[in-house]
C-alpha positions in Angstrom: 0.5 0.0 -0.1 2.9 2.2 0.4 4.2 2.4 -2.9 0.9 2.6 -3.9 -0.4 6.1 -1.4 -2.0 8.8 -3.0 -0.2 11.6 -0.9 -3.2 14.2 -2.2 -5.4 11.7 -0.1 -4.1 12.3 3.1 -3.1 16.0 3.2 -5.7 18.5 3.8 -4.6 21.7 1.4 -2.3 23.7 4.1 -0.6 20.6 4.2 0.2 20.2 0.7 1.0 24.0 0.4 3.5 22.9 3.6 4.7 20.1 1.5 5.4 21.6 -2.1 7.9 24.0 -0.1 10.3 21.4 1.1 13.8 20.8 -0.3 14.7 17.6 -2.1 16.4 16.2 0.5 15.4 16.8 4.3 16.6 16.2 7.5 13.6 14.4 9.8 13.9 12.8 13.5 11.7 10.5 15.8 11.9 10.0 19.3 11.1 6.5 20.5 11.2 5.0 24.3 11.6 1.9 22.7 14.8 2.0 21.9 16.7 0.2 18.3 13.5 -0.5 17.3 12.0 2.4 17.3 14.0 3.9 13.9 11.8 1.5 11.6 8.7 3.5 12.4 6.2 5.5 9.6 6.3 8.5 11.9 8.5 11.1 12.0 8.8 15.0 12.3 10.6 17.4 10.5 10.4 19.5 14.3 13.1 18.1 16.4 11.9 19.4 19.9 9.0 17.1 18.7 11.0 13.8 18.8 12.8 14.9 22.1 8.8 15.3 23.5 8.3 12.0 21.8 11.0 10.5 23.3 10.1 11.5 26.7 12.6 14.2 27.1 10.5 16.3 28.9 9.1 13.1 31.4 13.0 12.1 32.2 12.4 9.0 30.3 15.2 7.3 28.8 14.1 7.6 24.9 16.3 7.7 21.8 16.0 10.4 18.7 16.9 9.4 15.7 18.0 12.0 12.8 17.3 10.9 9.3 17.9 12.2 5.8 14.3 11.2 3.2 13.8 12.9 -0.4 10.8 14.4 -0.6 9.4 12.2 -3.6 9.7 9.1 -0.7 7.8 11.3 1.7 4.1 9.4 1.7 2.3 12.2 3.5 2.5 15.6 6.0 0.6 16.8 8.5 0.7 19.5 11.2 -2.1 17.9 13.0 -1.8 19.0 16.7 1.8 20.9 15.4 3.6 18.2 14.8 5.0 18.2 11.8 4.4 14.8 11.1 5.8 13.0 7.9 4.7 9.6 6.9 7.6 7.2 5.8 8.4 4.3 4.6 11.2 3.9 6.6 13.2 1.8 3.9 13.9 5.0 1.9 15.3 6.5 5.1 19.2 7.2 4.5 21.5 8.1 7.2 19.8 6.8 10.5 21.4 7.9 13.3 20.7 8.8 17.2 20.6 11.9 17.2 21.0 14.4 20.4 19.2 17.4 20.4 21.1 20.4 19.9 19.2 23.1 22.1 19.1 25.4 19.1 15.6 26.4 18.0 15.3 25.7 14.7 12.1 26.3 13.0 10.7 23.1 11.4 10.1 22.6 7.9 6.6 23.0 6.3 6.6 26.0 9.1 4.5 28.6 7.8 6.6 32.3 8.0 
């Protein structure tokens, strides 16, 4: 189903507008409390702070934050519902998956409206 997914079917108009502004290749993040198995999930984010929160960073839970590169054409869908800047991606298309130490710098998530 992943290869045949129609991204327009899963995205709102504003999500599609944000998606269209993405560069050809982006860095995405995933927070997991499940350790190494968490890097194989479908749900990622363009927002580093969201990944840290999902890894339990705000609750003193020892989680893991992953970072990876993905080409825009390999993204199944994007949603900013709940301000999570969520990317639905086939993890088999991710490149350079690595554990990530949050920078502490405030960066604007890709897809944010200025």
